[in-house]
Backbone as CSV, one residue per row, in Angstrom:
resi,resn,N_x,N_y,N_z,CA_x,CA_y,CA_z,C_x,C_y,C_z
1,UNK,-198.176,-67.047,-52.766,-196.752,-67.245,-52.782,-196.111,-66.454,-51.605
2,UNK,-195.131,-66.984,-51.076,-194.310,-66.260,-49.915,-192.926,-66.147,-50.339
3,UNK,-192.251,-65.196,-49.690,-190.810,-65.122,-49.796,-190.130,-65.843,-48.703
4,UNK,-188.816,-65.890,-48.793,-188.092,-66.684,-47.706,-188.210,-66.033,-46.396
5,UNK,-188.234,-64.680,-46.450,-188.407,-63.854,-45.094,-189.829,-64.133,-44.514
6,UNK,-190.821,-64.304,-45.389,-192.134,-64.580,-44.902,-192.195,-65.985,-44.303
7,UNK,-191.501,-66.959,-44.959,-191.528,-68.324,-44.449,-190.856,-68.357,-43.107
8,UNK,-189.740,-67.620,-43.010,-189.064,-67.603,-41.693,-189.871,-67.021,-40.641
9,UNK,-190.642,-65.911,-40.962,-191.469,-65.271,-39.980,-192.660,-66.207,-39.557
10,UNK,-193.132,-67.031,-40.527,-194.101,-67.993,-40.098,-193.762,-69.020,-39.230
11,UNK,-192.396,-69.316,-39.115,-191.927,-70.334,-38.162,-191.279,-69.551,-36.996
12,UNK,-191.624,-68.372,-36.785,-191.152,-67.569,-35.636,-189.643,-67.444,-35.638
13,UNK,-189.021,-67.365,-36.784,-187.585,-67.114,-37.031,-186.776,-68.127,-36.124
14,UNK,-187.287,-69.355,-36.042,-186.585,-70.415,-35.211,-185.289,-70.850,-35.979
15,UNK,-185.228,-70.494,-37.377,-183.974,-70.791,-38.136,-183.614,-69.515,-38.698
16,UNK,-182.286,-69.312,-38.779,-181.749,-68.047,-39.303,-181.962,-67.968,-40.935
17,UNK,-181.934,-66.807,-41.424,-181.938,-66.652,-42.878,-180.631,-67.278,-43.464
18,UNK,-179.566,-67.175,-42.755,-178.371,-67.750,-43.253,-178.414,-69.283,-43.366
19,UNK,-179.027,-69.891,-42.362,-179.225,-71.329,-42.411,-180.127,-71.720,-43.562
20,UNK,-181.203,-71.100,-43.599,-182.091,-71.389,-44.758,-181.474,-71.156,-46.120
21,UNK,-180.773,-70.021,-46.300,-180.049,-69.851,-47.571,-179.031,-70.967,-47.859
22,UNK,-178.369,-71.448,-46.883,-177.460,-72.581,-47.018,-178.097,-73.734,-47.461
23,UNK,-179.187,-74.099,-46.821,-179.965,-75.366,-47.324,-180.439,-75.146,-48.632
24,UNK,-180.820,-74.010,-49.037,-181.356,-73.821,-50.462,-180.134,-73.828,-51.460
25,UNK,-179.103,-73.183,-51.115,-177.982,-73.084,-52.092,-177.296,-74.511,-52.310
26,UNK,-177.301,-75.379,-51.189,-176.760,-76.687,-51.359,-177.817,-77.781,-51.684
27,UNK,-179.061,-77.293,-52.014,-180.118,-78.183,-52.510,-180.515,-79.138,-51.540
28,UNK,-180.366,-78.819,-50.184,-180.987,-79.726,-49.238,-182.500,-79.497,-49.120
29,UNK,-182.835,-78.329,-49.579,-184.241,-77.958,-49.660,-184.396,-77.356,-51.140
30,UNK,-185.372,-77.884,-51.841,-185.598,-77.458,-53.202,-186.961,-76.807,-53.385
31,UNK,-187.063,-75.788,-54.126,-188.338,-75.119,-54.457,-188.766,-75.330,-55.856
32,UNK,-190.021,-75.412,-56.163,-190.496,-75.595,-57.481,-190.253,-74.469,-58.458
33,UNK,-190.385,-73.270,-57.854,-190.147,-72.032,-58.726,-188.605,-71.982,-59.042
34,UNK,-188.396,-71.188,-60.132,-187.046,-71.017,-60.600,-186.455,-69.831,-59.809
35,UNK,-185.203,-69.928,-59.448,-184.488,-68.807,-58.838,-183.644,-68.005,-59.908
36,UNK,-184.009,-66.799,-60.062,-183.298,-66.073,-61.148,-181.955,-65.541,-60.898
37,UNK,-181.450,-65.680,-59.563,-180.116,-65.259,-59.261,-180.110,-64.339,-58.213
38,UNK,-178.967,-63.785,-57.887,-178.760,-62.893,-56.676,-179.716,-61.654,-56.849
39,UNK,-180.255,-61.284,-55.754,-181.058,-60.055,-55.784,-182.556,-60.342,-55.968
40,UNK,-182.964,-61.529,-56.294,-184.325,-61.901,-56.554,-184.931,-62.708,-55.418
41,UNK,-186.143,-62.431,-54.953,-186.704,-63.202,-53.838,-187.138,-64.556,-54.362
42,UNK,-186.798,-65.605,-53.571,-187.346,-66.884,-53.773,-188.852,-66.917,-53.493
43,UNK,-189.519,-67.714,-54.313,-191.019,-67.818,-53.975,-191.375,-69.140,-53.537
44,UNK,-192.101,-69.249,-52.455,-192.527,-70.471,-51.871,-194.045,-70.702,-52.077
45,UNK,-194.420,-71.888,-52.504,-195.787,-72.238,-52.675,-196.352,-72.580,-51.237
46,UNK,-197.700,-72.550,-51.070,-198.219,-72.853,-49.719,-197.771,-74.277,-49.347
47,UNK,-197.701,-75.185,-50.132,-197.224,-76.589,-49.765,-195.760,-76.538,-49.226
48,UNK,-194.906,-75.828,-50.000,-193.564,-75.720,-49.553,-193.440,-74.978,-48.209
49,UNK,-194.216,-73.933,-48.053,-194.253,-73.269,-46.814,-194.586,-74.069,-45.663
50,UNK,-195.693,-74.875,-45.827,-196.102,-75.828,-44.792,-195.086,-76.936,-44.467
51,UNK,-194.410,-77.387,-45.613,-193.368,-78.450,-45.491,-192.231,-77.874,-44.735
52,UNK,-191.901,-76.565,-44.991,-190.716,-76.018,-44.322,-191.078,-75.868,-42.834
53,UNK,-192.268,-75.639,-42.427,-192.658,-75.573,-40.981,-192.458,-76.920,-40.298
54,UNK,-192.854,-77.973,-41.058,-192.657,-79.326,-40.653,-191.115,-79.685,-40.419
55,UNK,-190.393,-79.266,-41.479,-188.948,-79.514,-41.493,-188.252,-78.858,-40.432
56,UNK,-188.676,-77.594,-40.025,-188.082,-76.886,-38.818,-188.453,-77.670,-37.542
57,UNK,-189.715,-78.136,-37.458,-190.009,-78.930,-36.205,-189.129,-80.139,-36.070
58,UNK,-188.840,-80.867,-37.243,-188.051,-82.056,-37.148,-186.596,-81.581,-36.883
59,UNK,-186.144,-80.580,-37.507,-184.782,-80.098,-37.192,-184.591,-79.814,-35.713
60,UNK,-185.489,-79.179,-35.097,-185.440,-78.832,-33.688,-185.413,-80.016,-32.833
61,UNK,-186.276,-81.003,-33.181,-186.266,-82.301,-32.386,-185.063,-83.130,-32.527
62,UNK,-184.305,-83.074,-33.636,-183.208,-83.893,-33.945,-182.093,-83.027,-34.457
63,UNK,-181.338,-82.443,-33.642,-180.317,-81.482,-34.063,-179.288,-82.126,-34.858
64,UNK,-179.181,-83.418,-34.741,-178.071,-84.146,-35.572,-178.807,-84.734,-36.840
65,UNK,-179.158,-83.952,-37.778,-179.894,-84.365,-39.006,-178.907,-84.478,-40.133
66,UNK,-177.637,-84.635,-39.948,-176.664,-84.655,-41.002,-177.056,-85.406,-42.166
67,UNK,-177.418,-86.740,-41.930,-177.830,-87.601,-43.091,-179.048,-87.198,-43.684
68,UNK,-180.070,-86.967,-42.885,-181.352,-86.651,-43.403,-181.250,-85.353,-44.224
69,UNK,-180.581,-84.330,-43.789,-180.454,-83.008,-44.515,-179.552,-83.190,-45.676
70,UNK,-178.505,-83.907,-45.595,-177.563,-84.024,-46.720,-178.059,-84.730,-47.884
71,UNK,-178.961,-85.768,-47.721,-179.455,-86.366,-48.884,-180.860,-85.828,-49.376
72,UNK,-181.381,-84.965,-48.578,-182.674,-84.333,-48.964,-183.877,-85.102,-48.567
73,UNK,-183.695,-86.239,-47.972,-184.791,-87.101,-47.671,-185.892,-86.518,-46.615
74,UNK,-185.346,-85.787,-45.689,-186.314,-85.141,-44.730,-187.132,-84.055,-45.454
75,UNK,-186.547,-83.352,-46.315,-187.355,-82.351,-47.133,-188.409,-82.976,-48.044
76,UNK,-187.975,-84.090,-48.758,-188.904,-84.766,-49.680,-190.019,-85.416,-48.783
77,UNK,-189.765,-85.969,-47.531,-190.773,-86.458,-46.731,-191.792,-85.385,-46.330
78,UNK,-191.341,-84.225,-45.987,-192.148,-83.164,-45.561,-193.091,-82.685,-46.717
79,UNK,-192.377,-82.628,-47.829,-193.156,-82.110,-49.025,-194.339,-83.074,-49.401
80,UNK,-193.965,-84.428,-49.352,-194.969,-85.389,-49.708,-196.158,-85.402,-48.696
81,UNK,-195.870,-85.240,-47.396,-196.904,-85.274,-46.421,-197.734,-84.014,-46.559
82,UNK,-197.155,-82.885,-46.785,-197.909,-81.734,-47.024,-198.795,-81.716,-48.245
83,UNK,-198.257,-82.375,-49.282,-199.063,-82.445,-50.512,-200.242,-83.326,-50.408
84,UNK,-199.987,-84.432,-49.632,-201.161,-85.361,-49.355,-202.164,-84.717,-48.468
85,UNK,-201.704,-83.990,-47.520,-202.650,-83.192,-46.634,-203.462,-82.200,-47.453
86,UNK,-202.898,-81.525,-48.414,-203.583,-80.602,-49.285,-204.665,-81.332,-50.189
87,UNK,-204.229,-82.446,-50.760,-205.118,-83.308,-51.539,-206.385,-83.716,-50.779
88,UNK,-206.168,-84.065,-49.490,-207.194,-84.541,-48.637,-208.180,-83.408,-48.426
89,UNK,-207.542,-82.259,-48.120,-208.513,-81.054,-47.827,-209.305,-80.695,-49.090
90,UNK,-208.687,-80.791,-50.293,-209.396,-80.413,-51.500,-210.560,-81.373,-51.804
91,UNK,-210.266,-82.719,-51.466,-211.296,-83.740,-51.810,-212.510,-83.760,-50.857
92,UNK,-212.473,-83.016,-49.758,-213.522,-83.089,-48.760,-214.501,-81.910,-48.977
């Protein structure tokens, strides 16, 4: 498990903590773990951390992601691809 700060460090802080927090609060990005409220670290699974790295790459390529980010489809796509990648690794 990683924290949000660890996930940001993994993507070389190409996105600010404020931007990440906004995406999480507005549910453009959702995490499997429960968030207990202010003052608690969010926990990211390895699949979510890998999906976030892919999400940041897409975000950088297409700065106008209003529709994709607003409806959460970009995040869901990244999660699904990373989950499939993990399943393939485990099956080999």
